[in-house]
VEXGU-339785 format. One record per residue (C-alpha): z, x, y; chain; residue number from 1; residue in one letter. Coordinates in Angstrom, 2 decimals, decimal comma, always signed. Layout:
<recs>
REC;Z;X;Y;unit;pos;code
REC;Z;X;Y;A;NUM;A
...
</recs>
This chain:
<recs>
REC;Z;X;Y;unit;pos;code
REC;+0,35;-0,14;+0,39;A;1;M
REC;-1,60;+1,53;+3,35;A;2;L
REC;+1,74;+1,38;+6,13;A;3;P
REC;+1,37;-1,10;+8,45;A;4;Q
REC;+0,96;-0,32;+12,11;A;5;P
REC;+4,50;-0,98;+14,26;A;6;I
REC;+3,96;-4,08;+16,61;A;7;G
REC;+4,76;-3,73;+19,94;A;8;Q
REC;+7,99;-5,89;+19,65;A;9;A
REC;+9,56;-3,09;+16,80;A;10;A
REC;+8,52;-0,78;+19,61;A;11;R
REC;+10,17;-1,81;+22,51;A;12;L
REC;+13,59;-1,63;+20,26;A;13;G
REC;+12,19;+2,23;+19,23;A;14;L
REC;+12,33;+2,44;+22,54;A;15;G
REC;+15,83;+1,22;+23,56;A;16;A
REC;+17,56;+1,94;+20,73;A;17;L
REC;+16,12;+6,43;+21,98;A;18;F
REC;+17,44;+5,31;+25,62;A;19;A
REC;+20,74;+4,34;+24,58;A;20;L
REC;+21,06;+7,37;+22,78;A;21;T
REC;+20,19;+9,82;+25,76;A;22;L
REC;+22,38;+7,43;+27,24;A;23;L
REC;+24,93;+8,18;+24,62;A;24;G
REC;+24,31;+11,62;+24,56;A;25;A
REC;+24,48;+11,93;+27,74;A;26;G
REC;+27,78;+10,49;+29,04;A;27;S
REC;+30,09;+13,41;+28,75;A;28;G
REC;+28,14;+15,03;+31,06;A;29;C
REC;+29,55;+13,80;+33,66;A;30;G
REC;+30,37;+16,37;+35,91;A;31;N
REC;+26,52;+17,66;+35,63;A;32;T
REC;+25,33;+14,84;+37,06;A;33;L
REC;+27,67;+14,68;+39,99;A;34;Y
REC;+27,07;+19,45;+41,20;A;35;A
REC;+23,41;+17,82;+41,43;A;36;I
REC;+24,39;+14,33;+43,14;A;37;Q
REC;+27,25;+17,41;+45,35;A;38;A
REC;+24,65;+19,46;+45,52;A;39;N
REC;+22,07;+18,06;+46,97;A;40;S
REC;+24,86;+15,36;+50,05;A;41;A
REC;+25,88;+18,95;+50,67;A;42;A
REC;+22,39;+20,49;+52,08;A;43;N
REC;+21,79;+17,11;+53,89;A;44;K
REC;+25,17;+17,31;+55,77;A;45;V
REC;+24,84;+21,14;+56,45;A;46;E
REC;+21,47;+20,30;+57,40;A;47;E
REC;+23,13;+17,03;+60,07;A;48;A
REC;+25,76;+19,80;+60,92;A;49;R
REC;+22,53;+22,28;+61,84;A;50;E
REC;+20,85;+19,68;+64,29;A;51;L
REC;+24,13;+18,68;+65,78;A;52;D
REC;+24,82;+15,51;+64,74;A;53;A
REC;+28,88;+15,57;+65,99;A;54;E
REC;+27,22;+15,16;+68,80;A;55;K
REC;+24,30;+12,88;+68,26;A;56;Y
REC;+26,29;+10,36;+65,54;A;57;A
REC;+29,26;+11,67;+65,07;A;58;P
REC;+30,25;+8,01;+63,21;A;59;Y
REC;+27,61;+9,01;+60,53;A;60;E
REC;+28,10;+12,07;+60,35;A;61;Y
REC;+31,97;+12,46;+59,89;A;62;Y
REC;+32,49;+9,98;+57,85;A;63;V
REC;+29,48;+11,81;+55,55;A;64;A
REC;+31,79;+14,96;+55,76;A;65;K
REC;+35,32;+12,72;+54,84;A;66;E
REC;+33,15;+10,61;+51,35;A;67;H
REC;+31,37;+14,45;+50,58;A;68;L
REC;+35,23;+16,26;+50,39;A;69;E
REC;+36,16;+13,35;+49,07;A;70;K
REC;+34,02;+14,04;+46,00;A;71;A
REC;+34,88;+17,54;+45,81;A;72;Q
REC;+39,00;+16,16;+45,62;A;73;S
REC;+37,42;+13,97;+42,42;A;74;E
REC;+36,18;+15,75;+41,00;A;75;A
REC;+38,78;+19,10;+41,13;A;76;A
REC;+40,68;+15,81;+39,35;A;77;E
REC;+37,41;+15,29;+36,50;A;78;A
REC;+37,65;+11,95;+38,25;A;79;D
REC;+33,21;+12,74;+38,33;A;80;Y
REC;+32,24;+8,69;+38,48;A;81;S
REC;+33,45;+8,75;+41,72;A;82;D
REC;+32,60;+11,93;+42,78;A;83;A
REC;+29,48;+11,23;+42,23;A;84;S
REC;+29,41;+8,20;+43,71;A;85;N
REC;+31,40;+9,60;+47,15;A;86;L
REC;+28,92;+12,63;+46,74;A;87;A
REC;+26,07;+9,19;+47,28;A;88;E
REC;+27,04;+7,85;+49,64;A;89;V
REC;+27,80;+10,79;+51,92;A;90;A
REC;+24,86;+11,87;+50,85;A;91;E
REC;+23,61;+8,27;+52,25;A;92;E
REC;+25,70;+8,76;+55,66;A;93;Y
REC;+24,17;+12,22;+56,20;A;94;A
REC;+20,17;+11,14;+56,01;A;95;D
REC;+21,45;+8,32;+58,35;A;96;K
REC;+23,23;+10,48;+60,85;A;97;A
REC;+19,75;+13,41;+60,19;A;98;I
REC;+17,58;+10,55;+61,38;A;99;R
REC;+19,94;+9,42;+64,31;A;100;L
REC;+19,71;+12,86;+65,81;A;101;T
REC;+16,16;+13,55;+65,13;A;102;R
REC;+15,49;+10,61;+67,26;A;103;E
REC;+18,37;+11,28;+69,32;A;104;A
REC;+16,97;+14,25;+70,43;A;105;R
REC;+13,38;+13,51;+70,90;A;106;R
REC;+14,51;+10,29;+72,96;A;107;G
REC;+16,35;+13,24;+75,57;A;108;A
REC;+12,69;+15,68;+75,45;A;109;G
REC;+14,25;+17,98;+72,87;A;110;R
</recs>
């Protein structure tokens, strides 16, 4: 008897099983995911600082900076889920600070 081709439903089931396997294998990598997120956020906060966001977008800059510091504190206690979430918020606010600073500087003719 010849093997039958796998149907679309079976392929989807295999794909879901593969995804769950990867998810399960990656669940112990919280510190790696945090490190990637925190590094990206730290780069954005530094870029905002270099653009003088403290002056042009102080709220967004300080929210980003404080969230990054709290993320580092959570990571030091091995709470990588919270640390990653905080780093993500830090990056979002740093992006806002960068955008607002560039807009303000453009408006000021700098």
